[in-house]
C-alpha positions in Angstrom: 123.6 -113.8 -91.4 124.3 -110.6 -89.8 121.0 -109.1 -91.1 118.8 -111.9 -89.9 120.4 -111.9 -86.5 119.6 -108.2 -86.2 116.0 -108.6 -87.1 115.6 -111.4 -84.5 117.0 -109.3 -81.8 114.6 -106.4 -82.6 111.5 -108.8 -82.6 112.5 -110.2 -79.2 112.7 -106.6 -77.8 109.3 -105.6 -79.2 107.6 -108.7 -77.7 109.0 -107.9 -74.3 107.7 -104.3 -74.5 104.2 -105.6 -75.4 104.2 -108.1 -72.6 105.1 -105.3 -70.1 102.4 -103.0 -71.4 99.8 -105.7 -71.3 100.7 -106.5 -67.7 100.2 -102.8 -66.7 96.9 -102.5 -68.4 95.7 -105.6 -66.7 96.8 -104.4 -63.3 94.9 -101.1 -63.8 91.8 -102.9 -65.0 91.9 -105.2 -62.0 92.4 -102.3 -59.6 89.4 -100.5 -61.1 87.3 -103.6 -60.9 88.2 -103.9 -57.2 87.3 -100.3 -56.5 83.9 -100.4 -58.1 83.2 -103.7 -56.4 84.0 -102.2 -53.0 81.5 -99.2 -53.5 77.7 -99.8 -52.9 75.5 -99.3 -55.9 72.3 -97.1 -55.4 69.4 -97.4 -57.9 67.9 -94.1 -59.2 64.3 -93.7 -57.9 61.6 -93.9 -60.6 60.0 -90.6 -59.4 59.8 -88.1 -56.5 57.9 -85.2 -54.8 59.1 -81.6 -54.6 57.5 -79.6 -51.9 58.3 -75.9 -52.1 57.1 -72.3 -51.7 58.2 -69.2 -53.6 59.4 -67.4 -50.4 60.7 -69.9 -47.8 62.6 -67.1 -45.9 60.7 -64.2 -44.4 61.0 -61.5 -41.8 58.0 -61.0 -39.5 57.0 -59.4 -36.2 55.7 -61.1 -33.1 52.0 -61.4 -33.3 51.9 -61.6 -37.1 49.8 -64.0 -39.1 51.5 -65.4 -42.2 50.3 -67.4 -45.1 52.5 -69.5 -47.4 51.4 -70.9 -50.7 52.7 -74.5 -51.1 53.4 -76.3 -54.4 53.8 -80.0 -54.9 55.5 -81.3 -58.1 55.5 -85.0 -58.9 58.1 -86.5 -61.2 56.6 -90.0 -60.8 53.2 -91.5 -61.0 50.1 -89.8 -59.6 49.8 -90.4 -55.8 48.2 -89.3 -52.6 50.6 -87.7 -50.2 50.1 -86.8 -46.5 50.9 -83.3 -45.5 52.1 -82.4 -42.0 53.8 -79.8 -39.8 56.9 -81.7 -38.8 58.3 -79.1 -36.4 57.1 -75.9 -35.0 58.6 -73.5 -32.3 57.0 -73.7 -28.9 53.8 -71.5 -28.6 53.5 -71.2 -32.4 50.4 -72.4 -34.2 50.2 -73.6 -37.8 48.1 -75.8 -40.1 47.8 -76.7 -43.8 44.6 -75.8 -45.6 43.0 -76.4 -48.9 39.5 -76.3 -50.4 38.3 -74.1 -47.7 39.3 -76.2 -44.7 42.2 -77.8 -42.9 43.7 -80.8 -44.7 46.1 -83.7 -43.9 46.4 -85.4 -47.4 46.5 -84.2 -50.9 46.3 -85.8 -54.4 49.4 -85.1 -56.5 49.0 -85.7 -60.2 52.0 -86.6 -62.3 54.0 -83.7 -63.7 55.2 -80.3 -62.8 51.7 -78.8 -62.7 51.2 -80.6 -59.4 49.0 -79.8 -56.4 48.7 -76.6 -54.3 47.9 -76.0 -50.6 48.3 -73.2 -48.1 50.2 -73.1 -44.8 48.8 -70.8 -42.1 51.2 -69.7 -39.4 50.4 -67.7 -36.2 53.4 -66.2 -34.4 52.6 -65.5 -30.8 52.7 -61.8 -29.7 55.2 -62.6 -26.9 57.7 -64.3 -29.3 61.2 -63.3 -28.6 63.3 -61.7 -31.3 65.4 -64.2 -33.2 65.6 -66.8 -36.0 63.1 -69.7 -36.2 62.5 -72.6 -38.4 59.3 -74.4 -39.3 59.5 -77.7 -41.2 56.7 -79.1 -43.3 56.6 -82.6 -44.8 54.9 -84.4 -47.8 55.0 -88.2 -47.8 53.5 -90.5 -50.5 54.9 -93.7 -49.0 57.4 -96.1 -50.4 60.3 -93.6 -49.8 58.7 -90.9 -51.9 58.7 -87.8 -49.7 60.1 -84.3 -49.3 60.4 -81.7 -46.6 60.3 -77.9 -46.7 62.1 -75.7 -44.2 60.7 -72.2 -43.6 63.3 -69.7 -42.1 61.7 -66.9 -40.2 63.5 -63.8 -38.7 61.2 -62.5 -36.0 61.4 -59.0 -34.4 59.7 -58.3 -31.1 56.3 -56.6 -31.2 56.8 -52.9 -30.8 53.7 -51.7 -28.9 53.5 -47.9 -28.9 50.8 -45.6 -27.5 48.0 -44.8 -29.8 47.0 -41.2 -30.6 43.8 -39.2 -30.3 44.4 -35.6 -31.5 43.0 -32.6 -33.5 45.0 -30.5 -35.8 43.1 -27.4 -34.6 42.0 -28.1 -31.0 41.1 -24.4 -30.2 38.2 -22.4 -31.7 36.2 -19.3 -30.8 32.8 -17.9 -31.6 29.7 -16.3 -30.3 27.1 -18.0 -28.1 24.9 -20.3 -30.1 27.7 -21.2 -32.5 28.0 -24.9 -33.3 31.7 -25.8 -33.3 33.2 -28.6 -35.4 36.6 -30.2 -34.7 38.4 -32.6 -37.1 40.2 -35.3 -35.0 42.1 -38.5 -35.8 42.2 -41.7 -33.7 45.2 -44.0 -34.3 45.7 -47.6 -33.1 49.5 -48.1 -33.0 49.3 -51.5 -31.4 49.7 -54.9 -33.1 46.2 -56.0 -32.4 42.7 -54.9 -33.2 41.1 -52.6 -30.6 37.7 -51.2 -29.9 37.7 -47.6 -28.5 34.8 -46.1 -26.6 34.4 -42.4 -27.1 33.4 -39.9 -24.5 33.6 -36.2 -23.5 33.4 -34.3 -20.2 31.6 -31.2 -21.4 30.4 -28.2 -19.2 26.7 -28.3 -18.1 24.3 -27.7 -20.9 26.9 -28.4 -23.6 26.4 -31.1 -26.2 29.2 -33.2 -27.8 28.8 -35.7 -30.6 31.3 -38.0 -32.4 30.9 -38.9 -36.0 33.2 -40.7 -38.5 34.5 -38.2 -41.0 32.1 -37.7 -43.9 29.2 -39.4 -42.1 26.2 -38.1 -40.3 25.7 -41.0 -37.9 26.7 -40.4 -34.3 28.9 -43.2 -32.8 29.9 -44.1 -29.3 32.8 -46.5 -30.2 35.2 -47.2 -33.0 36.9 -50.5 -34.0 40.4 -50.2 -35.4 42.7 -52.8 -36.9 46.4 -52.8 -36.0 48.1 -49.7 -37.2 44.9 -48.3 -38.6 43.5 -44.8 -38.1 40.0 -43.2 -38.3 39.1 -39.6 -38.9 36.4 -38.2 -36.6 34.3 -35.1 -36.5 33.6 -33.8 -33.0 30.6 -31.6 -32.9 30.4 -29.2 -29.9 27.3 -27.1 -29.3 27.2 -24.7 -26.3 23.9 -23.5 -24.8 22.5 -20.3 -26.3 22.9 -18.3 -23.1 26.5 -19.4 -22.3 28.6 -16.8 -20.7 31.7 -15.4 -22.5 35.0 -17.1 -21.6 37.2 -20.1 -22.4 35.8 -23.6 -22.0 37.7 -26.9 -22.0 36.2 -30.1 -23.3 38.3 -33.2 -22.4 37.7 -36.1 -24.8 38.7 -39.7 -24.4 39.1 -42.9 -26.5 39.2 -45.9 -24.2 40.1 -49.5 -25.1 40.8 -52.4 -22.8 44.6 -51.7 -23.0 44.9 -47.9 -23.2 43.2 -44.6 -22.6 43.9 -41.9 -25.2 43.0 -38.3 -24.2 42.4 -35.2 -26.3 41.6 -31.7 -25.0 39.5 -29.3 -27.0 39.1 -25.6 -26.2 36.2 -23.2 -27.1 36.4 -19.5 -26.5 32.9 -17.8 -26.4 33.3 -14.2 -27.4 31.4 -11.3 -25.7 27.9 -10.8 -26.9 25.8 -7.8 -25.8 22.0 -8.2 -26.2 19.2 -6.5 -24.2 15.4 -6.7 -24.3 13.0 -4.1 -23.0 9.5 -5.1 -22.3 7.0 -5.6 -19.4 6.7 -8.6 -17.1 3.6 -9.9 -19.0 4.8 -8.6 -22.4 1.8 -6.2 -22.7 2.8 -2.9 -24.3 -0.4 -0.9 -23.8 -2.1 0.8 -20.9 -4.7 3.4 -20.1 -4.0 6.8 -18.6 -6.0 9.8 -17.5 -5.1 13.2 -18.9 -3.0 15.1 -16.4 -2.6 12.1 -14.0 0.3 9.7 -13.4 0.1 6.1 -14.6 2.7 3.6 -13.4 4.1 1.0 -15.8 6.5 -1.8 -14.7 9.4 -2.2 -17.2 11.5 -5.4 -17.6 15.1 -5.1 -18.8 16.6 -8.5 -19.6 20.2 -9.1 -20.4 20.2 -11.7 -23.2 23.9 -11.5 -23.8 26.7 -13.4 -22.2 28.4 -10.6 -20.3 27.2 -8.2 -17.7 25.8 -4.8 -18.9 26.4 -1.7 -16.9 25.0 1.8 -16.6 21.7 1.1 -18.3 20.0 4.5 -19.0 16.3 4.9 -19.5 14.9 7.7 -21.7 11.6 8.4 -23.4 9.9 10.0 -26.4 6.4 11.3 -25.7 3.7 13.5 -27.3 3.9 17.2 -26.6 3.1 18.2 -23.0 3.6 14.7 -21.7 6.0 13.7 -19.0 7.7 10.3 -18.2 9.9 9.7 -15.2 11.6 6.6 -13.7 12.1 5.5 -10.2 15.6 4.3 -11.2 16.7 6.3 -14.3 20.0 4.3 -14.4 20.5 0.6 -13.6 24.0 0.0 -12.4 24.5 -3.5 -13.6 22.5 -6.4 -15.0 24.3 -9.8 -15.1 24.1 -12.1 -18.1 20.7 -13.8 -18.2 19.3 -11.6 -15.4 16.3 -9.2 -15.5 15.9 -5.8 -13.8 12.6 -4.1 -13.2 12.0 -0.4 -13.2 8.8 1.6 -12.8 8.0 4.3 -15.3 5.6 7.1 -14.3 3.7 8.3 -17.4 1.7 11.6 -17.2 -0.4 12.6 -20.2 -0.9 16.3 -20.9 -3.7 18.1 -19.0 -5.0 19.1 -22.4 -4.8 15.6 -23.9 -8.0 14.6 -25.6 -9.5 11.1 -25.4 -7.7 8.7 -27.8 -4.7 6.5 -28.3 -1.1 7.9 -28.1 2.4 6.4 -28.5 5.1 6.6 -25.9 8.6 5.2 -26.7 10.9 4.1 -23.9 14.5 3.2 -24.6 17.1 1.4 -22.4 20.7 1.8 -23.6 24.3 1.2 -22.6 27.5 2.0 -24.4 27.4 -1.4 -26.1 23.7 -2.1 -26.9 20.2 -0.7 -26.6 16.6 -1.6 -27.0 13.3 0.3 -27.3 9.6 -0.4 -26.7 6.6 1.5 -28.0 3.6 1.7 -25.7 0.1 2.5 -26.9 -1.5 4.7 -24.3 -5.3 5.1 -24.2 -6.1 8.5 -22.7 -9.4 9.1 -21.0 -10.5 12.6 -19.9 -11.4 13.2 -16.3 -15.0 12.4 -15.1 -15.1 15.9 -13.5 -15.1 17.5 -16.9 -17.9 15.2 -17.9 -20.0 16.2 -15.0 -19.3 19.8 -15.7 -20.3 19.4 -19.3 -23.5 17.7 -18.2 -24.3 20.5 -15.8 -23.6 23.2 -18.4 -25.7 21.3 -20.9 -28.6 21.1 -18.4 -28.2 24.8 -17.5 -28.4 25.7 -21.2 -31.5 23.7 -21.7 -33.0 25.2 -18.6 -32.3 28.8 -19.7 -33.7 28.1 -23.2 -36.9 26.6 -21.6 -37.3 29.6 -19.3 -37.0 31.9 -22.3 -39.7 30.1 -24.2 -42.0 30.1 -21.2 -41.5 33.8 -20.5 -41.7 35.1 -24.0 -43.6 32.4 -25.7 -47.0 33.7 -24.3 -46.6 37.0 -26.0 
């Protein structure tokens, strides 16, 4: 009896425990059921669009033009989606392009190898520095859509002065030298500019602009933002330019700025003299023992004045040459002085051609001229010779008449 009663008591206790656990499990299940019943149930979409670009965040400058490559992936069925610019900062311009033109819709096949397009964005030059957003949208209808936000950090356009300069702006040389300067023109602005080229050269000088490495002369140059162009500036002075320092101001002028460059040319001193006659004839006739006047021209072909021009001569024996001005005090560059030479052949000079050399010289330069002098004997001697000849003939005739009869 005692054993049976103990087993009954243990069975009753186990049943009570099981009933308590069952009640707790039921309560938890009921609570869970209520919780799930209270929450809305959303169905998973069958497919969707993914609009993206590799670089959705960029830093740019005011005035920049940007291009974004757009990709569209489709996890659902193939569809046609509209493309649009959903939001754009004031003053900005942008459009979506594809196939060579602006587009508003695009076909998106199914799969990750979807469709591509390009978004072109123009940031105004006066855009303030700051952060901006541009939102693009793709919508296939039926709730299948996606947006893309582009984050742009814009810095203000830094407009700085361009530059027109030469590494070696000073040169020197003799008159007649063609000078060549290597220059560089730089557009430091944020926009393309056309520069007209000009130079204020001294009278008679020639200045030409040519792109480096080219032979074509140009009057203007078109430069993209931040670009530069090498130029050759050819400067040619006149042949008779005086010695000294000359300045050639050059300019590159656009609608927004004027760039100046100053070139300097030093013409070195050049001494050159020419001795001749006003008509260039270096021959004359003279009588033996008589003066013959010859006008000499002394031309200063150099670029500096010549001083103390001395005249000397070299003559046949017994001849004499004198000058009305043996020494010319000064002849300016490019000027001509005239001097008369008095040439006297020897009294005993026979008829014929002779050479007389006249030299004009200074301490820096000299020149000589050879004159051919045709000497003629005096007519008096011819008459005397004829008289003597006639007398001789008369004497001979008298002798024949007197003694010929015997």
